[in-house]
C-alpha positions, 0 to 999 in steps of 0.5 A: 821306197820299199822293195817288192818281190820279183815277179815271173811274168812268163809263168803266171802260176809261179810263186813270186820270189820272196825276200829272205832277210834272215840271212844274217842269222845263218852266220849266227847259227854257224858261230858260237852263239848257238850250241853245237847240236848236230841234229838240231833245227836252227832258226833259219831252218824253221824259217825256210820250212815256214816259207813253204808250209805256212797257210797264211803266207800261201793265202797271201801269195794267192791273193797277190797272184790275183791282184797283179792281174788287175793291171792287165785287165785294166789295160785291155780296153786300150788294146786292139779288139779283133774279131772274125766271124762266119755265118751260113743261112739255108732257106727254103720257100714253097708256095702255091698260087692259083691261076684262074682262066676261062676255057673256050667252052665258057667255064672257069678253070684253075691252074695251081702254080707251085713255086719252090725256092731254095736259097743258101747264103754264107759270109765271112766278116773280120773287124778290127777296132782300136781305142784312140781316146778314152780317158776312163779306160786310161785312168782305170789302167793307172788305178790297176797299176797302183793296185798291183803295187799295193799287192806287192807291198801286202805280200812283203808285209805278210812275209815280214809278219811270218818272220815275226811269228817264226821268231816268236814261236821258235823262242817260245819253245826255247823259253818254255823248255827253260821254264820246264827245266827250272820247274823240274829242278825246283821239284827235285829241290822240294823233294829233297827238302821234304825228305830232310824234314821227315828225318828231322820230324822222326828224331823229334826236332820239328813239329808235324806241321813242318812236314805238312808244309814241306809236302805242300811245297813239293806238291805245288812244285809238281803242279808247276812242272805239269803246267810247264810240260803242257806249255812246252807241248803248246809251244811246239804245236804253235811252231808246227802250225808254221812249219807243217811238221812236228819240231825236233830238237832246236838250237839253243843260245850258247853261253858265249852269246853276246847280244848287241844293242841296235845301231843307231840307238836313237828312237827317232832314226828308227821311226823315220826308217819305218815311215819310209820302208814299212810295207803296211804304210806303202800298201796304204799309200798305193791303195790311196792312189789307186782309189784316187785314179778310180774316182777319176776314171769314174768321172771321165766316164762321161767324157768323149771317146774315140775309136777306129773300126775297120770291118770287111765282110764277104757274102755269097748267095746261091738261089735255085727255083722250080715251078710246076703247074697242075690243072684242076677242073674246079675252083679252089681257094689260095693255098700256100706252104709256110717258109722254112729257114735254118741259120747257123753262125760261128764267131771266134774272138781272135783278140777279145781284149777286155770284152771277154773278162767278166766282172765277177772274175775281178779279185776282191778289194778292188772296185776299179772299173775296166774302162768304157767300151764304146759301141761302133 
C-alpha cells in the first residue's frame, strides 16, 4: 500500500506535509558528482522552490483540502442533531358587537359593546435527534472515506509528477547550455577555417567556390548558435514556471560523475513494484471502491431507517381584555375591526450536522450522497 501525505486536522487550512523523496540528491550535491560552484542552484534547491511556487501542485493541494472534507460531510447524517428555538407572538383583536334592547317606552335601543383583547405568547423549544439505523448514510460515510483516501493518493501522484517535471526542466537547461557551448565552438572552428580558406585563395591555391563553401558553413554554424541560444532561453523559462523566479547558475555534472545502473536490474521486479506502489493506480482503486459504496448507498435509500427524537417545549401565554359600552338612539348594523397579529421567531442550530451543508458545496468529482434525513 502506498503512503499518503500527513494531514493536520487541527488546522484545516494548513498545507499537508508533502513527501520529499529527493533527499538522496542532497548527498550527491555535496559530493564530487557536481562541480564546486558556490553560488549555483542544485537540483534539490530547485525542487524546494517548486514545492512552494508550482501552480499545478498548489491547485492539487487545494483540491485535496476540499476532497478530504467529504468524509466529514458523509459522517454528519450519523451524528446527533440538536436544535434550540424561541418564538414570540403578539396579537391584538378589537371587535364591536351591537346589542339591541326594548326600552320601557316601547322603542328599540342599541348598545354597542366593544371588546379589545391583547394576547402575548412566547415559547422555548429544544430538540435532540439521533440516527439509530440508516444504511444509506452508513454506506455514504464509507464512500466518503474512500474518496478522502483517493484525494491523498492524487496529491502524492501530483508531487511525483512535480519531481519528474523539475528533473526534466533542470537537465533541459543543462543540455541546452551544453549544446550552446558546442555550437559556439563549432562557429569558432568554421570562422578559423574560413580565414584559412581565404588565405589559400589569395595565393591561388584554391578556387573561389571553396571560399563560398567555407562562408556557407560559417553562416550555418552561426544559425545553429542562434537557435541554441534561443533554446537556452526557452529551457530557463520552463524552469522559472516551476520555481516562480528566473534561474541563475546551475550545478553541472562533474568529470568524476559515475552513473550506476538501477538495482534490481530485472524489469519484472520494477513492474511489480509499480503495480503495488503507483499512486495513480492506488487513486483508481480508491475511486472504484468509493463508487461501489456510493452505489450501495443509493440502493439502501429505500431501506427502513430509525431515529430517536427528544423534544421539550415551554410556552407561556398572557391575555388581557377590556369591554366598553356605548349607547346610541338609533339602530346600526354590526361593525367589527380586523384582527392585527405580529409574530417573531428565532431558531439557532446548535448542532446542525449535515442539514446545514448544501449540496452545492460538495467538491467536484464526487457524486456521493450525504445520507437520507428522516422526517420526525
